[in-house]
C-alpha positions as CSV (number, residue, x, y, z in Angstrom):
1,M,121.7,70.0,45.1
2,M,121.0,71.1,48.7
3,N,123.9,71.3,51.1
4,S,122.4,71.1,54.6
5,S,125.3,69.4,56.4
6,D,128.4,70.6,58.3
7,I,131.9,69.7,57.3
8,N,131.5,66.2,58.9
9,G,128.4,65.5,56.9
10,L,126.1,65.9,59.9
11,L,122.7,67.2,58.7
12,K,121.3,70.4,60.3
13,K,118.2,69.9,62.4
14,E,116.0,71.7,59.9
15,A,117.1,69.3,57.1
16,V,116.4,66.3,59.2
17,Q,112.9,67.6,60.0
18,E,112.3,68.4,56.3
19,Y,113.3,64.8,55.2
20,T,111.3,63.3,58.0
21,S,108.2,65.2,56.9
22,E,108.8,64.5,53.3
23,F,109.1,60.8,53.8
24,E,106.0,60.7,56.0
25,E,104.0,62.4,53.3
26,L,105.5,60.3,50.5
27,N,105.5,57.0,52.3
28,N,102.9,55.2,50.1
29,P,104.4,56.3,46.8
30,M,107.9,55.6,48.0
31,E,106.8,52.1,49.1
32,E,105.2,51.5,45.7
33,L,108.4,52.6,43.9
34,T,110.5,50.3,46.2
35,D,108.2,47.4,45.4
36,I,108.5,48.1,41.7
37,F,112.2,48.0,41.8
38,C,112.2,44.9,44.0
39,L,110.0,43.2,41.5
40,S,112.1,44.2,38.6
41,G,115.2,43.2,40.6
42,S,115.1,40.0,38.6
43,M,116.9,40.5,35.3
44,T,114.2,38.5,33.5
45,R,111.4,40.6,34.9
46,F,113.3,43.8,34.1
47,K,113.7,42.6,30.5
48,I,110.0,41.6,30.3
49,L,109.0,45.1,31.4
50,Y,111.4,46.5,28.8
51,I,110.0,44.4,26.0
52,L,106.4,45.3,27.0
53,M,107.3,49.0,27.0
54,K,108.7,48.7,23.5
55,E,106.1,46.3,22.0
56,E,103.0,47.2,24.0
57,K,101.6,43.7,23.9
58,V,103.4,40.3,23.9
59,C,102.2,36.7,24.4
60,V,103.9,34.1,26.6
61,N,105.2,32.1,23.6
62,S,107.2,35.1,22.4
63,F,108.7,35.5,25.8
64,C,109.6,31.8,25.9
65,E,111.4,32.2,22.6
66,I,113.2,35.4,23.6
67,F,114.5,34.0,26.9
68,D,114.8,30.4,25.8
69,I,113.0,29.2,28.9
70,S,109.9,27.1,29.5
71,S,106.3,28.5,29.6
72,P,105.9,27.6,33.3
73,A,109.2,29.5,34.1
74,I,108.2,32.7,32.2
75,S,104.6,32.4,33.6
76,Q,106.0,32.7,37.1
77,H,107.8,35.9,36.3
78,L,104.6,37.3,34.6
79,R,102.5,36.3,37.5
80,K,104.6,38.2,40.0
81,L,104.5,41.3,37.8
82,K,100.7,40.9,37.3
83,D,100.0,40.2,41.0
84,F,101.7,43.5,41.8
85,G,99.7,45.2,39.1
86,L,102.6,46.3,36.8
87,I,101.2,44.3,33.9
88,K,97.8,43.1,32.8
89,S,96.7,40.3,30.7
90,R,93.8,39.4,28.4
91,K,92.9,36.2,26.6
92,S,92.9,36.2,22.8
93,G,91.9,32.8,21.5
94,Q,94.5,30.3,22.8
95,Y,97.0,33.0,23.7
96,V,97.4,35.2,26.8
97,I,98.5,38.6,25.8
98,Y,100.4,40.8,28.3
99,S,100.8,44.6,28.4
100,I,101.9,47.3,30.9
101,N,99.3,48.6,33.3
102,E,98.7,52.2,32.2
103,K,99.0,53.3,35.9
104,Y,102.8,52.6,35.7
105,L,103.5,53.8,32.1
106,H,105.1,57.1,33.2
107,I,107.3,55.6,35.9
108,L,108.5,52.8,33.7
109,S,109.1,55.1,30.7
110,E,111.4,57.2,32.9
111,V,113.3,54.1,34.1
112,F,113.8,52.9,30.6
113,K,114.8,56.3,29.4
114,L,117.7,56.0,31.8
115,Y,118.4,52.6,30.5
116,E,118.4,53.8,26.9
117,N,120.7,56.7,27.7
118,T,123.1,54.4,29.5
119,K,123.0,52.0,26.5
120,A,123.7,54.9,24.1
121,E,126.6,56.1,26.2
122,L,128.1,52.6,26.2
123,V,127.9,52.4,22.4
124,I,129.6,55.8,22.0
125,A,132.4,54.9,24.4
């Protein structure tokens, strides 16, 4: 951990400039991460992403059963995730199958590793 502040927590000018430059360079990836976390801010959408990470592909009917909500309700959550590009879908007969967009696999796997670690710590405690 970097300590670039004085006793009052005021950052040194170099540290301010460093953060300013870093955020300018990383603005797009940081916005993307912020958007991901806003989308998954809904507990249902977070759980959908978690299930898709574990199962790889799931149809709407299965989500309806898991969450005990209607197909239109779950479809709204799926649409928001799909519109952003976090998930993708394909038609298989009468079913629509959803999966995680490969572009976000690494990010989501790290998020859910944290979740799994927290879950394990709660079980131990």
